[in-house]
ZATOR-955105 format. One record per residue (C-alpha): z, x, y. Coordinates in pm, whole numbers, padded with zeros to 5 digits, always signed. Each point is the difference from the previous one (the first is absolute). Example, Ala and Ser with C-alpha at 12.3 -4.5 7.8 and 13.67 -1.06 7.14 Angstrom:
2
+00780+01230-00450-00066+00137+00344
//
This chain:
252
-11330-00783-18857+00241+00209+00247-00038-00252+00259+00000-00270-00281+00338+00095-00150+00138+00031+00404-00107-00345+00029+00127-00134-00331+00322+00162+00111+00014-00164+00371-00093-00355-00144+00291+00062-00281+00273+00089+00242-00103-00305+00266+00018-00165-00305+00379+00081-00069+00103-00052+00378-00133-00327+00039+00208-00104-00310+00321+00138+00121+00138-00332+00141+00075+00097+00365+00338-00129+00212+00065-00057+00364+00347+00186+00132+00111-00206+00297+00151+00250+00218+00092+00056+00361+00057+00269+00253+00349+00135-00169+00081+00377+00175+00063+00327-00186-00088-00201-00371-00314-00195+00067-00169+00083+00371-00305-00262+00051-00178+00127+00318-00286-00176+00206-00264+00141-00138+00001+00171-00343+00181-00036-00331+00386-00059-00068+00172+00287-00098+00328+00133-00091+00227+00063-00289-00046-00351-00152-00367+00061+00037+00026+00256-00232+00259-00169-00212-00255-00309-00024-00332+00189-00047+00139+00212-00297+00139-00392-00116-00347-00071-00025-00129+00296-00183+00236-00036-00292-00018-00420+00001-00359+00078-00005-00025-00238+00289-00161+00037+00370+00226-00066+00283-00180-00172+00307+00250+00015+00318-00034-00363+00196-00013-00007+00368+00320+00155+00213+00241-00334-00063+00323-00084+00070+00299+00031-00251+00062-00403+00033-00371-00114-00065-00059+00258-00279+00262-00208-00164-00156-00328+00079-00275+00140-00147+00145+00123-00301+00146-00335-00035-00372-00177+00009-00143+00251-00258-00239+00123+00260+00106+00322-00019+00141+00239-00295+00259+00244+00087+00235+00121+00267+00240+00305-00026+00364+00093+00097+00167-00327-00052+00335-00121-00126+00064-00290-00223+00088-00291+00032-00002-00380-00148-00249-00086+00226-00232+00252-00046+00030+00041-00398-00129-00367+00027-00390+00100+00158+00009+00349-00069+00040+00250-00300+00256+00298+00091-00020+00356-00175+00266+00193+00097-00103+00378+00103+00312+00150+00226+00338-00067+00070+00108-00183+00301+00228+00134+00270+00288-00169+00214-00116-00171+00311+00167+00175+00326+00146-00188+00308-00196+00133+00304+00193+00035+00338-00108+00156+00315+00079+00362+00089+00245-00102+00265+00167-00245-00196+00395+00038-00135-00028+00058-00387+00104-00229-00247+00150+00059-00312+00122-00338-00129-00157-00348-00070+00286-00172+00202-00146+00230+00296-00325-00110-00042+00075-00374-00006+00050+00038+00360-00362+00041+00071-00318-00142+00030-00181+00120-00340-00398-00029-00095-00167+00021-00325-00344-00009-00066-00157-00379-00093-00145+00049-00346+00119+00310-00098+00234-00055-00335+00356+00203+00067+00210+00115-00293+00235-00255-00103+00364+00150+00166-00184-00003+00309-00171-00331+00015+00402-00123-00078+00082+00197+00296-00274-00124+00212+00079-00346-00125+00362+00030+00128-00084+00108+00289-00037-00220+00300-00203+00170+00285-00330+00072-00221-00303+00039+00155-00367-00041-00210-00288+00218+00148-00367-00008-00152-00048+00369-00070+00229+00357-00038-00244+00117+00285+00196-00375+00214+00311+00082-00089-00022+00355+00163-00133-00103+00344+00258-00273+00025+00275+00291-00064-00139+00270+00216-00042-00282+00276+00393-00144-00093-00085-00314-00092+00226+00024-00340+00256+00264-00100-00098+00136-00319-00323-00066-00255+00014+00007-00401-00252+00141-00100-00194+00168-00330+00086+00382+00019-00336+00121-00013-00263-00151+00160+00270-00081+00279+00038+00428+00023-00409+00030-00036-00052-00231+00301+00281+00138+00196-00148+00379-00066-00369-00112+00011+00068-00172+00380+00088+00239+00239+00138-00318+00275+00292-00054-00286+00135+00405-00039+00304+00075+00098+00097-00358+00067+00151-00093-00330+00287+00072-00246+00104-00158-00353+00358-00093-00009+00253+00166-00168+00037-00324-00212-00183+00004-00345-00158-00258-00224+00033+00022-00381-00180-00123-00207+00163-00221-00230-00278+00050-00283-00290+00281-00064-00332-00142+00162-00331+00094+00038-00319+00024+00173-00270-00186-00110-00404+00000-00073-00052-00372+00023-00267-00207-00160-00126-00340+00118+00049-00287-00280-00324-00123+00104-00203+00278+00005-00306-00029-00217+00134+00382-00157+00353-00126-00030-00041+00061-00390-00055+00374+00096+00425+00010+00056+00051+00193-00297-00271+00228+00030+00198+00090+00399+00334+00018-00149-00143+00272-00218-00158+00191+00238+00333-00002+00213+00209+00124-00317-00238+00285-00053-00002+00072+00378+00370-00027-00029+00058+00236-00307-00238+00228+00215+00262+00030+00272-00287-00092+00289+00238-00327+00107+00167+00315+00130-00237+00180+00142-00175-00248+00165+00297-00139+00161+00248+00249+00040-00162+00278+00006+00159+00147-00313-00304+00246-00181-00107-00175-00286+00149+00196-00389-00260+00251-00098-00158-00073-00335+00070+00142-00305
//
């Protein structure tokens, strides 16, 4: 009888698991957020965040292969993958993704070589060859500044921009603050090579970091389910614990 009970319990558990929708999370190697080793599974705070999200939304998460960010966006647009994280919003992305906010975005920063003259004003910036990252969604005030800048260079990625800056092929790089800090810390080649300019950029309006759900995904109907799960995580202060090093609030 005991063996029959255990068998029935295992069958029931397998049935429950099989009924849970499985969504693919498209991701790359994003140092200090989600590392994607050559062998083994991704790990890091964003992975912890997604695993907790899966539990609360009653879904399963499948990791994509290590996929460049721009390709993930194309796959999302085509409905060939389901989820992305750490996204800014833009009209283009809103056209093919449901964007669910989960954290506050931070202003971009201006990186210079460590031995370069500091930049305090936009007028000083206008004399420099300025790099921007193709495909990255900058806040509106920075976009206006870039549009008026006469010496802008587009680079394929944050890493390409830092490498070009290191080699002296441009004077400055407009970069997302957190991911650039993560990349510099994780690559010894970049240590002590850069500094942030004194020129600071203010957000023209509150901005958020989002979870993206492809509108063409077969699981697009789970938008509200995912939203509610994220809201519960925000309420439990888990976003701070995962991404800002703050302990979660005690339970009462």
